[in-house]
Legacy VTK file of the C-alpha trace (Angstrom):
# vtk DataFile Version 3.0
C-alpha trace
ASCII
DATASET POLYDATA
POINTS 201 float
82.564 76.234 -17.409
78.981 77.509 -17.659
77.688 74.154 -16.412
80.059 74.069 -13.429
77.961 74.385 -10.268
78.389 73.741 -6.594
77.137 70.316 -5.607
74.097 70.151 -3.353
74.328 68.133 -0.161
77.243 66.752 1.823
79.117 65.587 -1.256
80.771 68.993 -1.443
82.726 68.088 1.713
83.842 64.736 0.310
86.079 65.766 -2.581
83.089 66.141 -4.924
82.570 69.863 -4.559
81.506 70.738 -8.120
79.336 69.202 -10.840
79.465 69.895 -14.559
78.156 68.523 -17.839
79.988 65.806 -19.724
81.972 66.913 -22.747
83.359 64.996 -25.737
85.273 61.757 -25.258
88.552 61.235 -27.113
89.528 57.613 -27.730
93.219 57.129 -28.462
95.683 54.287 -28.849
99.167 54.107 -27.440
100.876 57.478 -26.883
99.280 59.863 -24.382
101.354 62.923 -25.209
98.609 64.596 -27.220
96.270 64.476 -24.208
98.209 67.393 -22.718
96.741 69.653 -25.398
93.154 68.931 -24.169
93.645 68.567 -20.444
92.824 72.227 -19.775
89.428 71.980 -21.572
86.602 71.406 -19.069
84.462 68.325 -19.730
86.849 66.668 -22.204
87.786 63.115 -21.212
90.151 60.484 -22.615
89.950 56.708 -22.949
92.353 54.103 -24.263
90.842 51.894 -26.946
92.108 48.764 -25.184
90.455 49.829 -21.903
87.098 51.243 -22.935
84.639 51.843 -20.122
80.897 51.765 -20.532
80.426 54.542 -17.972
82.518 56.886 -20.085
80.952 55.865 -23.415
77.390 56.207 -22.081
77.436 58.143 -18.786
74.327 57.576 -16.726
73.141 54.938 -19.183
72.335 57.559 -21.829
73.526 56.815 -25.342
74.698 59.457 -27.778
77.891 60.915 -26.302
80.112 62.740 -28.775
83.143 60.424 -29.206
86.242 61.426 -31.180
88.307 58.486 -32.455
91.917 58.795 -33.478
93.115 56.958 -36.568
95.216 54.507 -34.573
92.358 53.746 -32.185
89.921 53.123 -35.006
92.324 50.733 -36.741
92.948 48.871 -33.495
89.264 48.039 -32.899
89.513 44.814 -34.929
92.436 43.637 -32.806
90.636 44.431 -29.543
87.153 43.107 -30.323
87.742 41.029 -33.455
85.358 40.716 -36.390
82.470 38.442 -37.292
84.971 36.066 -38.970
88.034 36.356 -36.718
88.401 36.239 -32.944
89.908 38.972 -30.813
93.686 39.095 -30.503
93.738 40.748 -27.074
90.734 39.064 -25.404
91.169 35.314 -25.223
88.276 33.448 -26.850
86.154 36.573 -27.390
84.013 36.861 -30.516
81.555 39.521 -31.510
77.967 38.468 -30.848
76.329 37.334 -34.056
72.812 38.523 -34.825
70.228 35.737 -34.679
68.152 37.426 -37.384
69.497 38.448 -40.762
66.612 40.843 -41.233
65.875 42.883 -38.125
62.645 44.349 -39.553
60.286 42.124 -37.574
57.120 43.956 -38.638
57.966 43.418 -42.298
58.550 39.700 -41.715
55.251 39.220 -39.879
53.267 41.111 -42.508
54.882 39.287 -45.417
52.723 37.127 -47.685
54.649 33.961 -46.774
53.838 34.299 -43.074
50.303 35.609 -43.450
49.344 32.742 -45.777
50.131 30.199 -43.032
48.236 31.953 -40.253
44.701 31.104 -39.209
41.837 33.400 -40.019
40.939 36.135 -37.614
38.564 34.954 -34.915
35.101 36.522 -35.245
32.352 36.399 -32.615
34.220 34.049 -30.349
33.563 35.932 -27.169
33.422 33.767 -24.080
30.562 34.442 -21.716
31.327 33.255 -18.204
28.439 31.688 -16.288
26.932 33.819 -13.563
27.622 32.465 -10.094
24.358 31.655 -8.322
23.715 31.849 -4.598
22.953 28.279 -3.427
20.964 29.587 -0.439
18.488 31.219 -2.814
18.803 29.115 -5.957
17.569 25.492 -5.692
19.547 24.197 -8.692
22.763 25.667 -7.370
22.115 24.021 -3.995
21.450 20.642 -5.636
24.847 20.766 -7.326
26.499 21.271 -3.954
24.225 19.038 -1.875
21.936 16.491 -3.631
20.369 15.617 -0.238
18.978 19.153 0.060
15.627 18.188 -1.545
15.021 15.334 0.874
15.982 17.508 3.812
13.700 20.289 2.621
10.740 17.903 2.253
11.309 16.545 5.749
11.372 20.067 7.206
8.159 21.007 5.395
6.466 17.808 6.599
7.519 18.430 10.207
6.335 22.034 10.011
2.958 20.952 8.653
2.626 18.411 11.462
3.382 21.042 14.100
0.893 23.420 12.534
-1.831 20.752 12.471
-1.208 19.793 16.105
-1.418 23.425 17.164
-4.656 23.968 15.252
-6.202 20.846 16.757
-5.188 21.931 20.250
-6.677 25.406 19.753
-9.863 23.923 18.298
-10.193 21.528 21.249
-9.784 24.367 23.729
-12.386 26.437 21.954
-14.782 23.499 21.873
-14.564 23.115 25.649
-15.365 26.776 26.106
-11.975 27.544 27.606
-11.481 29.434 30.814
-13.493 32.532 31.553
-11.891 35.803 32.499
-12.471 35.521 36.272
-11.200 31.949 36.518
-8.101 32.742 34.512
-7.377 35.723 36.783
-7.681 33.591 39.931
-5.248 31.011 38.545
-2.774 33.729 37.649
-2.951 35.289 41.117
-2.473 31.927 42.808
0.530 31.128 40.640
2.072 34.547 41.359
1.490 34.132 45.097
3.199 30.727 45.005
6.234 32.166 43.264
6.614 35.104 45.608
5.923 33.279 48.863
8.705 33.014 51.470
8.241 29.314 51.946
LINES 1 202
201 0 1 2 3 4 5 6 7 8 9 10 11 12 13 14 15 16 17 18 19 20 21 22 23 24 25 26 27 28 29 30 31 32 33 34 35 36 37 38 39 40 41 42 43 44 45 46 47 48 49 50 51 52 53 54 55 56 57 58 59 60 61 62 63 64 65 66 67 68 69 70 71 72 73 74 75 76 77 78 79 80 81 82 83 84 85 86 87 88 89 90 91 92 93 94 95 96 97 98 99 100 101 102 103 104 105 106 107 108 109 110 111 112 113 114 115 116 117 118 119 120 121 122 123 124 125 126 127 128 129 130 131 132 133 134 135 136 137 138 139 140 141 142 143 144 145 146 147 148 149 150 151 152 153 154 155 156 157 158 159 160 161 162 163 164 165 166 167 168 169 170 171 172 173 174 175 176 177 178 179 180 181 182 183 184 185 186 187 188 189 190 191 192 193 194 195 196 197 198 199 200
């Protein structure tokens, strides 16, 4: 009764007013008369061996509940669940699951001499170094992998740029050779052009 507490929340209004810890579980077979002797003990529950419930054997999914078996219930287990050699008498076609491994010590099997002798040697210095991704806009080789025509296009651009530069230099040199326009003449042309742009006509 020390673990009996008032439930938090609205469950207290829905016929679940108190909570308490689980006590021992008594598994019996057949007659239920002896259950009257334990019904006044808080936390003690009963279960018929032919109708076992997982929620009562392991409440909340936690294993390790204290279970008390009667002699009749313990003797009836073979009839309910059967054995590894015989099927169940109450459950049609039910057999106990057979273990796929005779020896459940997996670590011992793996480390045995028979298994270790067939394994490959431990890999040493087999680290894989992934290639660094290059920027094709800055790296010429990376660009050639993506676009083999990039070299031809680059040469054409350089040739056109050199031609433009040469034409500009020749034009500037020609203007300088002719003496160019003097300051006063250039000013008159600028004023005339400005007057033409701003005229009302």
